[in-house]
C-alpha positions in Angstrom: 0.0 0.0 0.0 1.4 3.3 -1.0 1.4 6.1 1.6 -0.8 9.1 1.0 0.7 12.5 0.8 0.3 14.9 3.7 -2.8 17.0 3.5 -1.1 20.3 2.5 0.9 18.5 -0.1 -2.2 16.8 -1.4 -4.0 20.1 -1.6 -1.1 21.7 -3.4 -1.1 18.8 -5.9 -4.8 19.2 -6.6 -4.2 23.0 -7.0 -1.4 22.4 -9.5 -3.4 19.7 -11.4 -6.5 22.0 -11.4 -4.2 24.8 -12.8 -2.9 22.6 -15.5 -6.4 21.5 -16.5 -7.7 25.0 -16.3 -5.0 26.4 -18.5 -5.5 23.7 -21.1 -9.3 24.1 -20.8 -8.9 27.9 -21.2 -7.0 27.3 -24.4 -9.8 25.0 -25.6 -12.5 27.5 -24.6 -10.8 30.5 -26.3 -10.5 28.5 -29.5 -14.1 27.3 -29.0 -15.2 30.9 -28.7 -13.4 31.7 -31.9 -15.1 28.7 -33.5 -18.5 29.9 -32.2 -17.9 33.4 -33.5 -17.2 32.1 -36.9 -20.2 29.7 -36.8 -22.5 32.6 -35.7 -21.3 34.8 -38.5 -21.6 32.1 -41.1 -24.9 30.5 -40.0 -26.5 32.7 -37.3 -29.5 30.8 -35.9 -30.7 29.7 -39.4 -31.3 26.2 -40.8 -27.6 25.1 -41.2 -26.8 26.2 -37.6 -29.8 24.3 -36.1 -29.0 21.2 -38.3 -25.4 21.1 -37.1 -26.3 21.6 -33.4 -28.8 18.7 -33.5 -26.4 16.4 -35.4 -23.5 17.2 -33.0 -25.7 17.0 -29.9 -25.6 13.3 -29.2 -21.8 12.8 -30.0 -21.1 15.9 -27.8 -23.3 14.5 -25.1 -21.5 11.2 -25.2 -18.1 13.0 -25.0 -19.3 14.8 -21.9 -20.7 11.7 -20.3 -17.6 9.5 -21.1 -14.8 12.0 -20.6 -16.2 13.8 -17.6 -18.6 11.1 -16.3 -18.0 7.4 -16.8 -14.3 7.5 -17.6 -13.4 9.9 -14.8 -15.7 8.4 -12.2 -15.7 4.6 -13.1 -12.3 4.0 -14.7 -9.9 6.3 -12.8 -10.9 5.0 -9.3 -10.5 1.3 -10.3 -7.3 1.9 -12.2 -6.0 3.9 -9.2 -6.8 1.0 -6.9 -5.0 -1.5 -9.1 -2.0 0.9 -9.5 -1.9 1.4 -5.7 -2.5 -2.2 -4.5 -1.5 -4.5 -7.4 1.6 -5.2 -9.4 2.6 -3.1 -12.4 2.0 -6.2 -14.6 -1.6 -6.6 -13.4 -2.2 -2.9 -13.9 -1.1 -3.2 -17.5 -3.2 -6.3 -18.1 -6.2 -4.4 -16.8 -5.5 -1.4 -19.1 -5.1 -3.7 -22.1 -8.3 -5.6 -21.5 -10.3 -2.4 -21.0 -9.0 -1.0 -24.2 -9.9 -4.1 -26.2 -13.5 -4.2 -24.9 -14.0 -0.4 -25.3 -12.7 -0.4 -28.9 -15.1 -3.0 -30.0 -18.1 -1.5 -28.3 -17.3 2.0 -29.5 -16.9 0.9 -33.1 -20.3 -0.8 -33.1 -21.9 2.2 -31.4 -20.5 4.6 -34.0 -21.5 2.5 -37.0 -25.0 1.8 -35.6 -25.7 5.5 -34.9 -24.7 6.5 -38.5 -27.1 3.9 -39.9 -29.9 5.0 -37.5 -29.5 8.7 -38.3 -33.1 9.3 -39.5 -34.5 7.8 -36.3 -32.1 9.8 -34.1 -33.1 13.1 -35.7 -36.8 12.3 -35.2 -36.1 11.7 -31.5 -33.7 14.6 -30.8 -35.5 17.2 -33.0 -39.1 16.1 -33.6 -40.0 19.6 -34.8 -37.7 19.3 -37.8 -39.9 16.7 -39.5 -42.2 19.6 -40.5 -39.4 20.9 -42.8 -38.2 18.2 -45.2 -35.1 20.2 -46.3 -34.0 20.9 -42.7 -34.7 17.2 -41.7 -32.6 15.9 -44.7 -29.6 18.1 -43.9 -29.7 17.1 -40.3 -29.8 13.4 -41.2 -26.8 13.9 -43.5 -24.8 15.7 -40.8 -25.7 13.1 -38.3 -24.4 10.3 -40.5 -21.1 12.2 -40.9 -20.6 13.2 -37.2 -22.0 10.2 -35.3 -18.9 8.0 -35.6 -17.1 10.8 -33.7 -18.5 8.9 -30.7 -16.0 6.1 -31.4 -13.1 8.6 -31.6 -14.0 10.5 -28.5 -14.5 7.3 -26.5 -10.9 6.2 -27.3 -9.6 9.6 -26.5 -11.4 9.4 -23.2 -9.9 6.0 -22.5 -6.3 7.4 -22.9 -7.3 10.5 -20.9 -8.5 8.3 -18.0 -5.3 6.1 -18.2 -3.0 9.1 -18.2 -5.0 10.9 -15.4 -4.5 7.8 -13.3 -0.8 8.4 -13.6 -1.3 12.1 -12.7 -0.6 13.3 -16.3 -3.3 15.9 -17.2 -1.9 18.4 -19.7 -1.7 16.4 -23.0 -5.2 14.8 -22.7 -6.7 18.2 -21.8 -5.3 19.7 -25.0 -7.4 17.3 -27.2 -10.5 19.6 -27.2 -8.4 22.6 -28.2 -7.1 20.7 -31.2 -10.7 19.7 -32.1 -11.7 23.4 -32.0 -8.7 24.3 -34.1 -9.7 21.9 -36.8 -13.2 23.4 -36.8 -11.8 26.9 -37.0 -9.7 26.0 -40.0 -12.8 24.6 -41.7 -14.9 27.7 -40.9 -12.2 30.0 -42.3 -11.1 28.0 -45.4 -13.5 25.2 -46.4 -17.0 26.3 -45.3 -17.1 29.3 -47.6 -15.9 27.1 -50.5 -18.4 24.2 -49.9 -22.1 23.8 -50.5 -23.7 23.3 -48.1 -20.8 24.7 -46.1 -21.8 23.1 -42.9 -20.8 19.7 -44.3 -17.2 20.8 -44.3 -17.6 21.6 -40.6 -18.9 18.1 -39.9 -15.8 16.6 -41.7 -13.6 18.8 -39.6 -15.1 17.3 -36.4 -14.0 13.8 -37.5 -10.5 15.0 -38.3 -10.2 16.7 -35.0 -11.4 13.5 -33.3 -8.5 11.5 -34.9 -6.0 14.2 -33.8 -7.2 14.0 -30.2 -6.3 10.4 -30.0 -2.9 10.7 -31.9 -1.4 13.3 -29.5 -1.9 11.0 -26.5 -0.3 7.9 -28.0 3.4 9.0 -27.6 2.9 9.9 -23.9 1.0 6.7 -23.2 3.7 4.6 -24.9 6.5 6.4 -22.9 4.7 5.7 -19.7 4.4 2.0 -20.4 1.2 1.4 -22.3 1.4 -1.4 -24.9 -1.3 -2.6 -27.3 -2.1 -6.2 -26.6 -5.4 -8.1 -27.2 -6.7 -9.2 -23.9 -10.5 -9.7 -23.7 -11.1 -10.9 -20.1 -10.1 -9.3 -16.8 -12.0 -8.9 -13.6 -11.1 -5.3 -13.2 -12.3 -4.4 -16.7 -15.6 -6.2 -16.1 -16.0 -4.2 -13.0 -15.4 -0.9 -14.8 -17.7 -1.7 -17.7 -20.3 -2.7 -15.2 -20.0 0.6 -13.4 -19.8 2.7 -16.6 -23.5 2.7 -17.5 -24.8 3.7 -14.1 -22.1 6.3 -13.7 -22.8 7.8 -17.1 -26.4 8.2 -15.9 -25.3 9.6 -12.6 -23.1 12.2 -14.2 -25.6 13.0 -17.0 -28.2 15.3 -15.3 -26.8 18.5 -16.8 -26.1 17.1 -20.3 -29.5 15.3 -20.5 -31.3 18.4 -19.4 -29.5 20.3 -22.3 -30.7 17.5 -24.6 -34.2 17.8 -23.3 -33.9 21.6 -24.0 -32.9 20.8 -27.6 -35.8 18.5 -28.2 -38.3 21.0 -26.9 -36.6 24.0 -28.6 -37.1 22.3 -31.9 -40.8 23.0 -31.4 -40.4 26.5 -33.0 -44.2 27.2 -32.8 -43.9 27.4 -29.0 -40.5 28.8 -28.3 -39.7 30.6 -31.5 -37.6 29.9 -34.6 -33.9 29.6 -33.9 -34.2 28.5 -30.3 -32.1 25.3 -30.9 -29.1 27.5 -31.9 -29.8 30.1 -29.2 -29.6 27.4 -26.5 -26.4 26.1 -28.0 -24.7 29.5 -27.9 -25.9 30.3 -24.4 -24.8 26.9 -23.1 -21.4 27.4 -24.7 -20.9 30.6 -22.7 -22.0 28.9 -19.4 -19.6 26.0 -20.2 -16.6 28.3 -20.0 -16.5 28.8 -16.2 -18.0 25.4 -15.7 -15.2 23.6 -17.6 -12.4 25.9 -16.3 -13.3 25.5 -12.6 -16.1 23.0 -11.9 -15.0 20.2 -14.2 -11.3 20.8 -13.9 -11.5 20.7 -10.0 -13.6 17.5 -10.1 -11.2 15.8 -12.5 -8.1 17.0 -10.6 -9.3 15.9 -7.2 -10.6 12.5 -8.2 -7.3 10.6 -7.9 -6.7 12.0 -4.5 -10.2 11.3 -3.4 -10.0 7.7 -4.8 -6.7 7.1 -2.9 -8.2 8.3 0.3 -11.3 6.2 -0.2 -9.3 3.1 -1.1 -7.3 3.5 2.2 -10.4 4.2 4.3 -9.4 7.7 5.2 -12.9 9.3 5.3 -11.7 12.2 7.5 -9.1 13.2 4.9 -11.7 12.5 2.2 -14.1 15.0 3.7 -11.4 17.6 4.3 -10.3 17.4 0.6 -13.8 17.6 -0.6 -14.6 20.7 1.4 -11.4 22.3 0.1 -12.4 21.7 -3.5 -15.9 23.0 -2.9 -14.5 26.2 -1.4 -12.3 26.7 -4.4 -15.1 26.1 -6.8 -17.6 28.4 -5.1 -15.0 31.2 -4.8 -14.5 31.3 -8.5 -17.9 30.2 -9.9 -20.2 32.5 -8.0 -18.7 35.7 -9.4 -18.7 34.1 -12.8 -22.4 33.4 -12.5 -23.2 36.9 -11.4 -21.0 38.4 -14.2 -22.8 36.3 -16.9 -26.2 37.4 -15.7 -25.4 41.0 -15.4 -23.6 41.3 -18.7 -25.5 38.6 -20.7 -26.7 40.9 -23.4 -23.5 42.9 -23.9 -21.5 39.6 -24.0 -23.8 38.1 -26.6 -23.9 41.2 -28.8 -20.1 41.7 -28.5 -19.3 38.2 -29.3 -21.9 37.1 -31.8 -24.0 39.9 -33.4 -22.7 40.1 -36.9 -23.4 38.5 -40.2 -26.3 36.1 -40.0 -26.5 36.5 -36.2 -29.0 39.4 -35.9 -30.5 41.4 -33.0 -33.3 38.8 -32.5 -30.7 36.1 -32.2 -28.9 38.2 -29.5 -32.0 38.7 -27.4 -33.0 35.0 -27.5 -29.4 33.9 -26.7 -29.0 36.4 -23.9 -32.3 35.4 -22.3 -31.2 31.8 -22.2 -27.8 32.7 -20.9 -29.2 34.6 -17.9 -31.3 31.7 -16.8 -28.6 29.1 -17.4 -26.1 31.2 -15.3 -28.4 31.0 -12.3 -27.5 27.3 -12.0 -23.8 27.6 -12.7 -22.7 26.8 -9.1 -25.1 23.9 -8.9 -23.7 22.4 -12.2 -20.2 22.7 -10.7 -21.1 21.1 -7.3 -22.8 18.2 -9.1 -19.6 17.5 -11.0 -17.5 17.5 -7.8 -19.9 15.6 -5.5 -20.8 12.9 -8.2 -17.1 12.2 -8.6 -16.8 11.9 -4.8 -19.6 9.4 -4.6 -18.0 7.3 -7.3 -14.6 7.4 -5.5 -16.5 5.8 -2.6 -17.8 3.1 -4.9 -21.4 4.4 -4.4 -23.3 4.2 -7.8 -26.9 4.2 -6.6 -27.1 7.6 -5.0 -26.0 9.7 -8.0 -28.0 7.6 -10.5 -31.2 7.9 -8.5 -30.8 11.6 -8.0 -29.9 12.1 -11.7 -33.1 10.4 -12.8 -35.1 12.5 -10.4 -33.4 15.6 -11.8 -34.3 14.8 -15.4 -37.9 14.1 -14.4 -38.2 17.5 -12.6 -36.5 19.3 -15.5 -39.0 17.9 -18.0 -42.0 18.9 -15.8 -40.5 22.4 -15.3 -39.8 22.8 -19.0 -43.4 21.9 -19.9 -44.6 24.4 -17.3 -42.2 27.3 -18.1 -41.7 27.1 -21.9 -45.0 28.6 -22.7 -44.8 31.8 -20.7 -41.0 32.3 -20.9 -40.2 30.7 -24.3 -36.5 29.8 -24.5 -35.8 31.4 -21.1 -38.2 28.9 -19.6 -36.2 25.9 -20.9 -33.0 27.4 -19.4 -34.6 28.3 -16.1 -36.0 24.7 -15.8 -32.4 23.3 -16.2 -31.0 25.7 -13.6 -33.7 24.9 -11.0 -33.6 21.1 -11.5 -29.8 21.0 -11.3 -29.8 23.1 -8.2 -32.1 20.5 -6.6 -29.7 17.8 -7.7 -26.7 19.7 -6.2 -28.5 20.1 -2.8 -29.6 16.5 -2.7 -26.2 15.2 -3.6 -24.5 17.3 -1.0 -26.9 16.1 1.7 -26.4 12.5 0.6 -22.6 12.9 0.9 -23.0 14.3 4.4 -24.9 11.2 5.5 -22.4 9.0 3.7 -19.4 10.6 5.4 -21.0 11.4 8.7 -19.5 14.9 8.3 -21.1 18.3 7.6 -20.3 19.9 4.2 -22.8 22.7 3.9 -22.6 24.1 7.5 -18.8 24.7 7.4 -19.2 26.5 4.0 -22.2 28.7 4.9 -20.3 31.7 6.2 -17.9 31.5 3.3 -20.8 31.3 0.7 -22.5 34.3 2.3 -19.4 36.4 2.1 -18.5 35.3 -1.5 -22.1 36.0 -2.6 -21.9 39.5 -1.1 -18.6 40.1 -2.9 -20.0 38.8 -6.2 -23.1 41.1 -5.9 -21.0 44.1 -5.2 -18.9 43.2 -8.2 -22.0 42.7 -10.4 -23.4 46.1 -9.4 -20.1 47.8 -10.1 -19.8 46.1 -13.6 -23.3 47.1 -14.6 -22.8 50.6 -13.4 -19.5 50.9 -15.3 -21.0 49.5 -18.5 -24.0 51.9 -18.5 -22.4 55.0 -17.1 -19.3 54.9 -19.3 -21.2 54.3 -22.5 -19.1 51.3 -23.2 -21.8 49.7 -25.4 -20.6 51.9 -28.3 -17.4 49.7 -28.5 -18.5 46.3 -27.1 -15.2 44.5 -27.6 -13.2 47.2 -25.8 -16.0 47.7 -23.3 -16.2 44.0 -22.3 -12.5 43.8 -21.8 -12.6 46.9 -19.5 -15.6 45.7 -17.5 -14.2 42.2 -17.0 -10.8 43.6 -15.8 -12.7 46.0 -13.6 -14.8 43.1 -12.3 -11.7 41.1 -11.3 -10.4 44.1 -9.3 -13.8 44.9 -7.8 -14.3 41.2 -6.7 -10.8 41.1 -5.2 -11.4 44.4 -3.3 -14.8 43.2 -2.1 -13.3 39.9 -0.9 -10.8 41.8 1.1 -13.4 44.1 2.5 -15.6 41.2 3.5 -12.6 39.2 4.8 -13.1 36.3 2.5 -10.3 33.9 3.6 -10.4 32.0 0.4 -8.8 34.9 -1.5 -5.6 34.4 0.4 -5.9 30.6 -0.1 -6.4 30.9 -3.8 -3.4 33.2 -4.1 -1.2 30.7 -2.2 -2.5 27.9 -4.4 -1.7 30.0 -7.5 1.8 30.6 -6.1 2.2 26.9 -5.5 1.1 26.1 -9.0 3.5 28.6 -10.6 6.4 27.9 -8.2 5.9 24.3 -6.9 8.1 23.3 -3.9 10.4 20.5 -4.7 9.1 18.4 -1.9 5.4 18.5 -3.1 3.9 15.5 -4.6 3.6 15.4 -8.4 
């Protein structure tokens, strides 16, 4: 049994890993924004944009579920246990068996989805059947993109394997390269193709191949070898856990899928709602991926080690530290997105085919999605913690409950609030999921989580509201809307300074903690664990 690092060293390791993942994710999100800007200018919220969003929805959903859900929560804990407690040879046999089984299953899934494209489109976007041309284009794009599931599943396998060995940077660069391939397509190939969106679909597949290829040299250097092994008790355990853990991690993604299905009913929520939800969700995903998902992914190996060694006290302490870090960063991000929703959407997207109506619809969805940003992040962290404790039932049960509540709220709110009602339903249902997961974890550990964080959450909320008021006042008083790009940069920089000052005024201890963690990340002590 390997000894666990001391608590301060473990926290420093999580901080550095989170920093690495956040930097790589930031690169991906910046490229993703450039990609979305180009897509908005080329397609707006018109037919080609909606067809691509629907065709990419299930493969992208699968990427989120496998990479951030099943692979992280089912595979990493089991691989970590074998690496910690078994011989290196047994760890390699497990790795090879899992790869063999996943490769076969993923190839069958990708091929099957391409063949079933018409049925998939009817299920995901039932409203498209009323427009034969839109339906036909969406089916074509689905046939081209659905095999991306195979590629992203193999990328996620190597990501999980490398994360187990505490290597985070190279796997995290995969999405950035996918976005780069799509940017090149938007700049060069889309304007020269008809329909141009087909070139974008081909770029998705090329990016998927690149995501896998960049990880192979690192995996080979660290000892991975391709060998056909079909049976292993550990791989059977992981595959048995994957399905439930995908469901348990799926509440947010499934709610977005539900939003897409209902948004296709343009007679209720308005034409272009599918694309508006996509763009709004992309904006919310930036802070969620940078801090919520990165923190959950970086903390999972440490939580898994503590769980494997029965250290529930250290497990709880680590979990509370991660939740503090997430809340400190995500709450001001949520307030900022709500306060500046319309300026952000106009500044980023309103040009070309993306008109004023598209901006209003997207900004409305963004405001309501941002209400649930902290909840989305907490669900990522707590779900991973449950899986580190080998508890599958609790997250799965609560995820199913969340999806049911979301559907009911959508049907209730979509009529009066249109696209905003769909986004608000997702925020409310995920907030319920976060609360229920946290309470369940408190019972599981026999330790409080919410009570020790209550004072900190109050102070951070106050600092975030002060920041939001200052940002809105600066935007309106200074007339920055005349130059939205410059204005947004000024307001965001001012927001960071206002939030820092407000945290010092309200004596938010986490500000000093975050600064120390950043210093540890930038200048790691030689004695800290890698």
